[in-house]
C-alpha positions in Angstrom: -84.9 -131.3 -222.9 -84.0 -127.6 -222.4 -85.3 -126.8 -225.9 -88.8 -125.2 -225.6 -91.2 -126.1 -228.4 -93.5 -123.8 -230.4 -97.0 -123.1 -229.1 -96.1 -123.0 -225.4 -94.9 -119.5 -224.7 -96.8 -116.2 -225.0 -96.0 -113.7 -227.7 -94.5 -111.3 -225.2 -92.0 -113.9 -223.9 -91.1 -115.0 -227.4 -90.5 -111.3 -228.4 -88.4 -110.8 -225.2 -86.3 -113.8 -226.1 -85.7 -112.5 -229.6 -84.8 -109.0 -228.4 -82.3 -110.3 -225.9 -80.8 -112.7 -228.4 -80.5 -110.1 -231.1 -78.9 -107.6 -228.7 -76.3 -110.1 -227.5 -75.6 -111.3 -231.0 -75.1 -107.8 -232.2 -72.6 -107.1 -229.5 -70.7 -110.4 -229.9 -70.8 -111.3 -233.6 -68.7 -108.2 -234.5 -65.8 -109.8 -232.6 -65.5 -112.7 -235.1 -62.2 -112.5 -236.9 -61.1 -114.7 -239.8 -58.7 -116.7 -237.6 -61.5 -117.6 -235.2 -63.8 -119.1 -237.8 -62.3 -122.7 -237.8 -62.4 -122.8 -234.0 -66.0 -121.4 -234.0 -67.0 -124.0 -236.5 -65.4 -126.9 -234.7 -67.0 -126.0 -231.3 -70.4 -125.3 -232.9 -70.3 -128.7 -234.5 -69.5 -130.4 -231.2 -72.4 -128.5 -229.6 -74.7 -129.6 -232.4 -73.6 -133.3 -232.3 -74.1 -133.5 -228.6 -77.8 -133.0 -229.1 -78.1 -136.0 -231.4 -78.1 -138.6 -228.6 -81.0 -137.9 -226.2 -82.5 -140.2 -223.6 -86.3 -139.9 -223.0 -87.3 -139.4 -219.3 -91.0 -139.1 -218.7 -92.4 -136.0 -220.4 -89.0 -134.7 -221.3 -85.7 -136.0 -222.6 -82.0 -135.2 -221.8 -78.8 -135.0 -223.7 -75.4 -133.3 -223.1 -75.7 -129.6 -223.6 -72.0 -128.7 -223.7 -72.7 -124.9 -223.4 -70.2 -124.7 -220.6 -67.5 -126.2 -222.9 -68.6 -123.8 -225.6 -68.2 -120.8 -223.2 -64.8 -122.0 -222.0 -63.4 -122.5 -225.5 -65.0 -119.6 -227.4 -65.4 -116.9 -224.8 -67.7 -114.1 -226.0 -68.1 -115.9 -229.3 -70.0 -118.7 -227.5 -73.3 -116.9 -227.9 -72.9 -116.9 -231.6 -72.0 -120.6 -231.6 -75.0 -121.4 -229.5 -77.3 -119.5 -231.8 -76.0 -121.3 -234.9 -76.3 -124.6 -233.2 -79.8 -124.0 -232.1 -80.9 -122.8 -235.5 -79.5 -126.1 -237.0 -81.1 -128.2 -234.3 -84.5 -126.6 -234.8 -84.5 -126.9 -238.6 -82.6 -130.2 -239.0 -83.6 -132.2 -235.9 -86.9 -130.6 -234.8 -85.4 -129.8 -231.4 -87.4 -126.9 -229.9 -89.2 -124.7 -232.3 -88.7 -122.0 -234.9 -90.5 -119.2 -232.9 -88.5 -120.2 -229.8 -85.1 -120.0 -231.3 -84.6 -116.6 -229.6 -85.7 -117.9 -226.2 -83.7 -121.1 -226.5 -80.6 -119.3 -227.6 -81.0 -116.9 -224.6 -81.5 -119.8 -222.2 -78.4 -121.7 -223.4 -76.2 -118.8 -224.6 -76.2 -116.6 -221.5 -75.1 -119.5 -219.3 -72.3 -120.2 -221.9 -71.1 -116.6 -221.4 -71.4 -117.1 -217.6 -69.2 -120.2 -217.9 -66.6 -118.1 -219.7 -66.7 -115.6 -216.9 -66.3 -118.3 -214.3 -63.5 -120.0 -216.2 -61.6 -116.7 -216.4 -61.3 -116.9 -212.6 -59.6 -120.2 -213.0 -56.8 -121.7 -210.8 -54.1 -122.7 -213.3 -53.0 -125.5 -210.9 -56.6 -126.9 -210.8 -57.7 -126.2 -214.4 -59.9 -129.4 -214.5 -61.8 -128.1 -211.4 -62.2 -124.7 -213.0 -63.5 -126.2 -216.2 -65.9 -128.5 -214.4 -67.2 -125.8 -212.2 -67.9 -123.5 -215.2 -69.6 -126.3 -217.1 -71.8 -127.5 -214.2 -72.8 -123.9 -213.5 -73.7 -123.4 -217.2 -76.1 -126.4 -217.1 -77.6 -125.3 -213.8 -78.2 -121.8 -215.2 -79.7 -123.2 -218.4 -82.1 -125.4 -216.5 -83.1 -122.5 -214.2 -83.7 -120.1 -217.2 -85.7 -122.7 -219.0 -87.8 -123.4 -215.9 -88.4 -119.7 -215.4 -89.4 -119.3 -219.0 -91.8 -122.2 -218.9 -93.3 -120.9 -215.6 -94.4 -117.7 -217.5 -97.0 -119.8 -219.2 -98.8 -120.7 -215.9 -99.0 -123.4 -213.3 -100.2 -126.1 -215.7 -96.6 -126.8 -216.7 -95.3 -127.3 -213.1 -95.0 -131.0 -213.5 -93.0 -130.6 -216.7 -90.7 -128.1 -215.0 -90.1 -130.5 -212.0 -89.4 -133.4 -214.4 -87.1 -131.2 -216.5 -85.1 -130.1 -213.4 -84.9 -133.6 -211.9 -83.9 -135.2 -215.3 -81.0 -132.8 -215.6 -79.3 -133.4 -212.3 -77.3 -136.3 -213.8 -76.5 -134.1 -216.8 -75.0 -131.5 -214.5 -72.8 -134.1 -212.9 -71.8 -135.7 -216.2 -71.0 -132.4 -217.8 -69.0 -131.2 -214.8 -66.8 -134.3 -215.0 -66.6 -134.5 -218.8 -65.8 -130.8 -219.3 -63.3 -130.8 -216.4 -61.5 -133.7 -218.0 -61.6 -132.1 -221.5 -60.3 -128.8 -220.0 -57.3 -130.6 -218.4 -56.6 -132.5 -221.5 -56.7 -129.4 -223.8 -54.5 -127.5 -221.4 -51.8 -130.1 -221.8 -52.1 -130.8 -225.6 -53.8 -127.8 -227.2 -54.0 -124.9 -224.8 -54.9 -122.4 -227.6 -58.3 -124.1 -227.8 -59.1 -122.8 -224.4 -60.1 -119.1 -224.1 -57.7 -118.1 -221.5 -57.6 -114.3 -222.2 
């Protein structure tokens, strides 16, 4: 699972996660307008619900992350959505930890913003491919950021990082296909849900 628990990371890494998260939130949260709140709520709920079904794999577990879809649909507001979802996951489901909310938001929120950037380069004739590429890239970046964050603790977690990375290869493939299909569907029936600006 890409949620890092309490008690693993150093105080310096936790502080850096909170500083980065606070800075990005401060720059993105001011862009929320009243007409965006229903869409923000809907996508945040989908992000939260995706974490309810997780499959244990060795010392870790996996579930759909959907941060790529969040980025594609919400654009710069995706970081706010990820933050809200992670707070709810930590307090209601025990995913991750309380002190690691900043780091976990950073590790999933920055890739969501990257997915938005990738999707903006889309090919309108191959919208499913653009959506799938953005989503797959978001999961890859999330796994890499989580692995790098865990590596700051020392070599004793190398096995966990290897298991985490290997366990998420199928998730990368599934999210690429699922988000690509959702993107194509939304473009046909509800294109305003896609952040195409």
